[in-house]
C-alpha positions in Angstrom: -25.7 12.4 -30.2 -22.1 12.9 -29.0 -21.0 10.8 -26.0 -20.3 12.4 -22.6 -16.6 12.3 -23.1 -17.0 14.4 -26.3 -19.4 16.8 -24.6 -17.0 17.4 -21.9 -14.0 17.9 -24.1 -14.4 21.7 -24.4 -14.4 22.1 -20.6 -11.2 20.0 -20.5 -9.5 22.6 -22.8 -9.6 25.1 -20.0 -6.2 25.4 -18.3 -5.6 25.0 -14.5 -3.4 28.0 -14.1 -5.0 30.1 -11.2 -3.3 30.0 -7.8 -4.4 31.8 -4.6 -2.8 35.1 -5.7 -4.7 34.9 -9.0 -7.9 34.1 -7.3 -7.5 37.0 -4.9 -6.7 39.4 -7.8 -9.7 38.3 -9.8 -12.0 38.5 -6.8 -10.7 41.9 -5.7 -10.7 43.2 -9.2 -14.4 42.2 -9.6 -15.4 43.8 -6.2 -13.3 47.1 -6.4 -14.7 48.9 -9.4 -18.3 49.8 -10.3 -19.3 49.7 -6.6 -17.2 52.4 -5.1 -16.4 54.3 -8.3 -19.8 54.3 -10.1 -22.4 53.6 -7.4 -21.2 55.7 -4.5 -22.6 58.9 -6.0 -25.9 57.2 -6.7 -25.9 55.9 -3.1 -25.3 59.4 -1.7 -28.2 60.7 -3.9 -30.5 58.1 -2.5 -29.7 58.3 1.2 -27.2 61.2 1.9 -24.7 60.8 4.7 -26.1 57.4 5.7 -24.4 56.0 2.6 -21.6 54.9 4.9 -24.1 52.9 7.0 -25.4 51.5 3.7 -21.9 50.3 2.7 -21.3 48.7 6.1 -24.7 46.9 6.1 -24.1 45.9 2.5 -20.8 44.2 3.4 -22.3 42.4 6.4 -25.2 41.2 4.3 -22.8 40.1 1.6 -21.0 37.8 4.0 -24.3 36.0 4.7 -25.3 35.9 1.1 -21.9 34.5 -0.2 -21.4 31.9 2.6 -23.4 29.2 0.8 -21.5 29.7 -2.4 -18.1 29.6 -0.5 -19.1 26.3 1.1 -20.2 24.8 -2.3 -17.0 26.1 -3.9 -14.9 24.3 -1.2 -17.0 21.1 -1.3 -17.5 20.6 -5.1 -15.3 23.1 -7.0 -16.2 23.2 -10.7 -16.3 25.3 -13.9 -19.5 27.4 -14.2 -20.2 26.9 -10.5 -23.4 28.8 -10.0 -25.1 27.3 -13.1 -23.8 23.8 -12.2 -24.8 24.0 -8.6 -28.4 25.0 -9.5 -28.8 22.5 -12.3 -27.3 19.5 -10.4 -28.8 20.3 -6.9 -32.2 21.7 -7.8 -33.0 20.7 -11.4 -31.6 21.1 -14.9 -34.5 23.5 -15.9 -33.9 25.7 -12.9 -30.2 25.8 -13.8 -30.8 27.2 -17.2 -33.5 29.5 -16.0 -30.9 30.9 -13.6 -28.4 31.3 -16.4 -30.7 33.3 -18.7 -31.6 35.7 -15.8 -27.8 36.0 -15.2 -27.4 36.9 -18.8 -29.9 39.8 -18.4 -28.0 41.0 -15.4 -24.8 41.3 -17.5 -26.0 44.5 -19.0 -23.9 45.8 -16.0 -20.9 45.2 -18.2 -22.0 48.5 -19.9 -22.0 50.2 -16.5 -18.3 49.5 -16.0 -17.4 50.8 -19.5 -19.6 53.9 -19.3 -18.2 54.8 -15.8 -14.7 54.4 -17.1 -15.5 56.9 -19.9 -17.2 59.3 -17.4 -14.0 59.4 -15.3 -11.9 60.1 -18.4 -14.3 62.9 -19.2 -13.4 64.4 -15.8 -9.8 64.7 -17.2 -10.7 65.5 -20.8 -14.1 67.3 -20.8 -14.7 66.9 -24.5 -14.0 63.2 -24.8 -16.8 61.2 -26.5 -18.2 59.0 -23.8 -19.8 56.4 -26.0 -16.6 56.0 -28.1 -14.4 55.6 -25.1 -16.8 53.2 -23.4 -16.9 51.0 -26.5 -13.1 51.3 -26.8 -12.3 50.0 -23.3 -15.0 47.3 -23.7 -13.4 46.2 -26.9 -9.8 46.3 -25.6 -10.5 44.0 -22.6 -12.6 41.7 -24.7 -9.6 41.2 -27.0 -7.2 40.7 -24.1 -9.4 38.0 -22.6 -9.4 36.2 -26.0 -5.7 35.4 -25.2 -6.5 33.3 -22.1 -7.4 33.6 -18.4 -3.8 33.3 -17.3 -2.8 36.3 -19.4 -5.9 38.2 -18.1 -5.1 37.2 -14.5 -1.5 38.5 -14.8 -2.8 41.9 -16.1 -5.3 41.9 -13.3 -2.7 41.4 -10.6 -0.8 44.5 -11.8 -3.9 46.6 -12.1 -5.2 45.7 -8.6 -1.8 46.7 -7.0 -2.0 50.1 -8.7 -5.7 50.4 -7.7 -5.1 49.7 -4.0 -2.3 52.3 -3.9 -4.6 55.0 -5.4 -7.4 54.2 -3.0 -5.0 54.5 0.0 -3.9 57.9 -1.4 -7.6 59.0 -1.6 -8.3 58.0 2.0 -5.1 59.6 3.4 -5.7 62.8 1.5 -9.4 63.0 2.5 -9.4 62.1 6.3 -8.2 65.6 7.4 -10.9 67.3 5.4 -13.9 65.3 6.6 -16.8 67.3 8.0 -18.5 65.2 10.6 -21.7 67.3 10.6 -22.9 65.4 7.5 -23.5 62.4 9.8 -26.2 64.1 11.8 -29.4 66.0 11.2 -31.2 66.4 7.9 -28.2 65.2 5.8 -28.8 61.6 7.1 -31.4 59.4 5.5 -32.3 62.0 2.9 -34.5 59.5 1.0 -36.2 58.1 4.0 -36.2 54.4 4.9 -36.9 53.3 1.3 -34.0 55.4 0.0 -31.7 53.8 2.6 -32.7 50.3 1.8 -32.6 50.8 -2.0 -29.1 52.3 -1.6 -28.0 49.3 0.6 -29.4 46.9 -2.0 -27.6 48.7 -4.8 -24.3 48.8 -2.8 -24.6 45.1 -2.0 -23.6 44.6 -5.6 -20.5 46.6 -4.8 -19.4 44.2 -2.1 -20.5 40.9 -3.5 -18.4 40.4 -6.6 -16.0 37.9 -5.0 -18.3 35.0 -5.6 -17.3 35.0 -9.3 -14.3 32.9 -8.4 -16.7 30.0 -7.8 -17.3 30.1 -11.6 -13.6 29.2 -12.2 -13.0 26.1 -10.1 -12.0 24.2 -13.2 -9.1 26.6 -13.9 -7.8 26.7 -10.3 -4.8 24.7 -8.9 -6.3 24.3 -5.4 -10.0 25.4 -5.6 -11.2 23.6 -2.4 -9.0 25.9 -0.3 -8.7 29.0 -2.4 -12.4 29.6 -3.4 -13.7 30.2 0.2 -10.5 31.9 1.2 -10.7 34.4 -1.7 -14.4 35.1 -1.3 -14.4 35.7 2.5 -11.1 37.5 2.8 -11.7 39.8 -0.1 -15.2 40.7 1.0 -14.1 41.6 4.6 -11.1 43.6 3.5 -12.8 45.6 0.8 -15.9 46.2 3.0 -13.6 48.0 5.4 -11.9 49.9 2.6 -15.3 51.0 1.2 -16.4 52.3 4.6 -13.4 54.7 4.7 -13.9 55.7 1.1 -17.6 56.4 1.4 -16.9 58.5 4.5 -14.7 60.8 2.5 -16.9 60.8 -0.6 -19.9 62.1 1.4 -18.3 64.3 4.1 -15.9 66.6 2.2 -18.1 68.6 -0.2 -21.8 69.6 0.1 -24.2 66.8 -0.7 -25.6 68.5 -3.8 -22.1 68.4 -5.4 -21.5 64.7 -4.9 -25.1 63.2 -5.2 -25.3 61.0 -8.3 -21.8 62.1 -9.3 -18.5 60.2 -9.8 -15.8 60.7 -7.2 -13.7 63.1 -9.3 -15.2 66.2 -7.6 -14.1 64.9 -4.2 -10.7 63.8 -5.4 -10.0 67.1 -7.0 -10.8 68.9 -3.7 -8.6 66.7 -1.5 -5.6 65.7 -3.6 -2.8 67.6 -5.3 -2.9 67.6 -9.1 -0.4 64.7 -9.5 -2.3 62.6 -6.9 -5.6 63.5 -8.4 -4.4 62.2 -11.8 -3.0 59.1 -10.1 -6.4 58.5 -8.4 -8.5 59.1 -11.5 -6.2 57.0 -13.8 -4.7 54.5 -11.4 -7.7 54.3 -9.1 -11.1 55.1 -10.7 -10.4 54.1 -14.3 -8.2 51.1 -13.3 -10.9 49.9 -10.8 -13.5 49.9 -13.5 -11.1 48.2 -16.0 -10.3 45.4 -13.4 -14.0 44.8 -12.8 -14.6 44.6 -16.6 -11.6 42.4 -17.0 -12.6 40.0 -14.2 -16.1 39.9 -15.6 -14.9 38.7 -19.0 -12.7 36.2 -17.2 -15.6 34.4 -15.5 -18.8 35.3 -17.2 -18.8 32.6 -19.9 -18.3 29.6 -17.7 -21.9 28.8 -17.0 -22.9 29.1 -20.6 -20.0 26.9 -21.6 -21.3 24.0 -19.4 -24.9 24.7 -20.6 -23.7 24.2 -24.2 -22.2 20.9 -23.3 -25.5 19.9 -21.5 -27.5 20.6 -24.6 -29.4 23.8 -23.8 -27.5 25.7 -26.5 -25.7 24.6 -29.7 -22.5 22.7 -28.8 -20.6 24.8 -31.4 -21.3 28.0 -29.4 -19.3 26.6 -26.5 -16.1 25.9 -28.5 -12.9 26.6 -26.6 -9.8 27.8 -28.4 -7.2 25.0 -27.8 -4.2 27.4 -27.9 -5.6 30.0 -25.4 -8.2 28.0 -23.5 -10.9 30.7 -24.1 -14.5 30.2 -25.3 -14.3 32.9 -27.9 -17.9 32.7 -29.2 -19.4 33.0 -25.7 -17.0 36.0 -25.0 -18.4 37.7 -28.1 -22.0 37.2 -26.8 -21.2 39.1 -23.6 -19.3 41.7 -25.5 -22.5 42.4 -27.5 -24.6 42.4 -24.2 -22.3 45.1 -22.9 -22.1 47.1 -26.2 -25.9 47.4 -26.8 -26.7 49.5 -23.7 -23.8 51.8 -24.5 -24.9 52.4 -28.1 -28.5 52.9 -27.1 -27.6 55.5 -24.5 -29.2 54.0 -21.4 -28.5 55.8 -18.1 -26.1 54.5 -15.5 -28.8 54.4 -12.8 -31.2 52.4 -15.0 -28.5 49.9 -16.0 -27.3 49.5 -12.5 -30.7 48.9 -11.0 -32.0 46.6 -13.7 -28.8 44.6 -14.0 -28.1 44.3 -10.3 -31.7 43.5 -9.5 -31.6 40.7 -12.1 -28.4 39.3 -10.7 -29.7 39.4 -7.1 -32.8 37.5 -8.1 -30.9 35.1 -10.3 -28.4 34.3 -7.5 -31.3 33.3 -5.3 -31.3 30.0 -7.2 -27.7 28.8 -6.5 -28.1 30.0 -2.9 -31.2 27.9 -2.5 -29.6 24.9 -4.2 -26.9 24.9 -1.5 -29.6 23.6 0.9 -29.5 20.2 -0.9 -25.7 19.9 -0.9 -25.2 17.9 2.4 -28.0 15.5 1.4 -27.1 14.9 -2.3 -23.3 14.9 -1.9 -22.7 13.9 1.8 -19.2 12.6 1.2 -18.0 15.8 -0.6 -19.6 18.0 2.1 -18.0 16.0 4.9 -14.5 16.1 3.3 -14.8 19.9 2.5 -12.0 22.1 3.8 -14.7 24.7 4.7 -18.0 23.7 6.2 -20.5 24.1 9.1 -22.6 21.5 10.9 -25.5 20.5 8.6 -28.1 22.3 10.8 -26.1 25.5 10.9 -25.4 25.4 7.2 -29.1 25.1 6.4 -29.9 28.1 8.6 -27.2 30.1 6.8 -28.8 29.2 3.5 -32.3 30.2 4.5 -31.0 33.6 5.9 -29.0 34.2 2.8 -31.9 33.5 0.5 -34.2 35.8 2.5 -31.7 38.6 2.4 -31.1 38.2 -1.3 -34.8 38.1 -2.1 -35.4 41.4 -0.1 -32.5 43.1 -1.8 -33.7 42.1 -5.2 -37.2 43.3 -4.4 -35.9 46.8 -3.4 -34.0 47.2 -6.6 -36.6 45.9 -9.0 -39.5 47.7 -7.2 -37.7 51.0 -7.7 -37.7 50.6 -11.5 -40.3 52.2 -13.8 -43.4 50.0 -14.2 -42.8 49.6 -17.9 -39.3 48.1 -17.2 -40.7 45.8 -14.6 -43.3 44.5 -17.1 -40.7 44.0 -19.7 -38.5 42.1 -17.2 -41.5 39.9 -16.2 -42.1 39.2 -19.9 -38.4 38.2 -20.3 -38.6 35.8 -17.4 -41.8 34.3 -18.8 -40.1 33.7 -22.2 -37.1 32.2 -20.4 -39.4 29.8 -18.5 -41.2 28.8 -21.7 -37.9 28.2 -23.5 -36.6 26.1 -20.6 -39.8 24.1 -20.5 -40.1 23.2 -24.2 -36.4 22.6 -24.6 -36.4 20.1 -21.8 -39.5 18.4 -23.2 -37.6 17.7 -26.5 -35.4 15.3 -24.5 -32.1 16.6 -25.8 -30.7 17.7 -22.5 -28.0 15.4 -21.2 -26.0 16.6 -18.2 -22.3 15.9 -19.0 -21.4 15.2 -15.3 -22.2 16.1 -11.8 -19.3 18.4 -11.0 
């Protein structure tokens, strides 16, 4: 068996190139995208005018849910953070169990690509959605093969264009808002369940900033920048989403915007040049930034799992020139391509993928409870922390919220899908159990 120095060599090929600006761009690019552009129409369809309240509540809940990750990121920054926190603080088996649930959740990669194609179809009605979705997926996959620094620079440019287009949408829409949609029968159109399902779904839209915790090994000052990027991005974008969702639901009749992309609203409130700027520079760029950010971070947990022995070491090979795990990137490319080719609906992909991610992310949140006890010195020296008692209360609240959110999304799926998901989880558990019993798992390091 290779020694620990050899096992860790692939991780050491990653390059420490991400500063605070890059961290903010990656976090913002992950958050602004599928949430507001692809899920707002679904949220309106589920709960009507109360979608604005759903977004606000989702942002508040996200702050609670991400706080334990922000504290761990500040205390023990590392590559593949969520997997490593779970495997080192709870148990190695639970860490890999988390990772395979996380892998299922990444079918949402397809959601970004399909939504991108849907918005392009709003400009070019006869465009082939599947071909365009596969095209943007392939393009950003290739760009990320050239390294996270290159991807982060592209991300910074795209996020700047994106924010400008969102501001144009808000300014253009405010004078045309019809406040009547926020009273009477147009509120809570799906009842209490519809509201909470919408909130659970939209929590995904506001919670993407935690992905920066996956990239601690590639950051210049992770102890400071991880919590700063997570909290600042979540708050700012939560406010932005509240304004955008107000315009999305209060300009046109509900039946014209329910389960629809934002192009109908944008066409009604913007001049043709600004409409094109919003669709291309806003909606399509937002989805591209999310997809780009996903490819930037999504491989890190599997990279460490390969070194730990859960998967073949060769699968985690990192290209020495570009610092990218090209085999693992290809796996996630396939995970995104399969739902596109098979023609699964956006609503199905979003509910199954987001539900799996919410349930998976319970494990690293719970693992945070053990941080002050197992690594007291690192916790005490952290640049971002609470008293131990307060921190444990935050962890418990975050776990409860995340569990409830995951339940609402999973319970709203067809029974056949729930059964298939349960079978997948059982197979994952069996794999973890028997692989562990073989005695070939050797954790490369703590953090």
